[in-house]
C-alpha positions as CSV (number, residue, x, y, z in Angstrom):
1,M,28.5,8.7,20.0
2,M,25.1,7.7,18.6
3,V,24.1,4.1,18.9
4,K,23.1,2.4,15.6
5,R,19.6,1.0,15.9
6,M,18.5,-2.0,13.9
7,L,15.1,-2.3,12.2
8,F,13.0,-5.5,12.6
9,V,9.7,-6.7,11.0
10,S,7.7,-9.3,12.8
11,L,5.0,-11.2,11.0
12,L,2.2,-12.4,13.3
13,Q,-0.1,-15.4,13.1
14,P,-2.6,-15.7,16.0
15,K,-2.8,-19.1,17.5
16,G,-4.9,-18.7,20.6
17,K,-6.2,-15.6,22.3
18,G,-8.0,-13.9,19.3
19,M,-9.4,-10.5,20.2
20,D,-7.4,-10.4,23.5
21,A,-4.2,-10.7,21.5
22,I,-5.3,-7.9,19.2
23,K,-6.1,-5.7,22.1
24,Y,-2.7,-6.5,23.7
25,I,-0.9,-5.6,20.5
26,K,-2.8,-2.3,20.2
27,E,-2.1,-1.3,23.8
28,M,1.3,-2.9,24.4
29,K,3.8,-1.2,26.6
30,T,7.3,-1.8,25.1
31,P,10.3,-2.4,27.2
32,E,13.1,0.1,27.4
33,G,15.3,0.0,24.3
34,I,12.5,-1.1,22.0
35,K,10.7,1.5,19.8
36,V,7.6,0.3,17.9
37,K,7.5,2.2,14.6
38,D,4.1,0.7,13.4
39,V,1.6,-2.0,13.9
40,M,-0.7,-3.2,11.1
41,F,-3.3,-5.9,10.8
42,T,-3.3,-7.6,7.4
43,F,-5.2,-10.2,5.3
44,G,-3.4,-13.3,4.0
45,R,-0.8,-15.6,5.4
46,Y,-0.1,-13.3,8.3
47,D,-2.7,-11.4,10.3
48,G,-0.4,-8.7,11.6
49,V,2.9,-6.9,11.1
50,L,4.9,-5.2,13.8
51,I,7.8,-2.9,12.8
52,F,10.2,-2.0,15.6
53,E,13.7,-0.8,16.3
54,A,16.2,-2.3,18.8
55,S,19.9,-1.8,19.4
56,S,20.7,-5.6,19.0
57,E,19.4,-8.9,17.8
58,K,19.5,-10.1,21.5
59,E,17.2,-7.2,22.6
60,A,14.8,-7.8,19.7
61,M,14.7,-11.6,20.4
62,K,13.7,-11.0,24.0
63,F,11.0,-8.6,23.0
64,V,9.6,-11.0,20.3
65,M,9.7,-14.0,22.7
66,D,7.8,-12.1,25.3
67,L,5.3,-10.9,22.7
68,A,4.7,-14.4,21.4
69,F,4.4,-15.9,24.9
70,T,1.9,-13.3,26.0
71,T,-0.3,-13.3,22.9
72,Q,0.2,-16.8,21.7
73,Y,1.0,-15.5,18.3
74,T,3.4,-17.4,16.1
75,V,6.0,-14.8,15.2
76,E,8.5,-14.7,12.3
77,T,10.9,-11.8,12.6
78,L,13.1,-10.4,9.9
79,V,16.0,-7.9,10.1
80,A,15.1,-5.0,7.8
81,V,17.5,-2.7,6.0
82,P,16.0,0.5,4.5
83,A,16.6,0.7,0.8
84,K,18.4,4.1,1.1
85,E,21.1,2.3,3.2
86,V,21.9,-0.3,0.5
């Protein structure tokens, strides 16, 4: 049986480490169970967007908390549902 994966979008606002945080995001090693689909840097309210898959909200929360602690980014994470599934 195939495990249903959930899609998440994290919006990132840097609060501390600047270029070190950007380097960390670009080179980050993800924990088992997390699959990063894309990382983008943006202009505007948020300076970065991270799109990733996880098998549960709990798994996603741990990943996002570790990311925020390590980089000092403020992170807002949303559950995403592809339009074709609605």
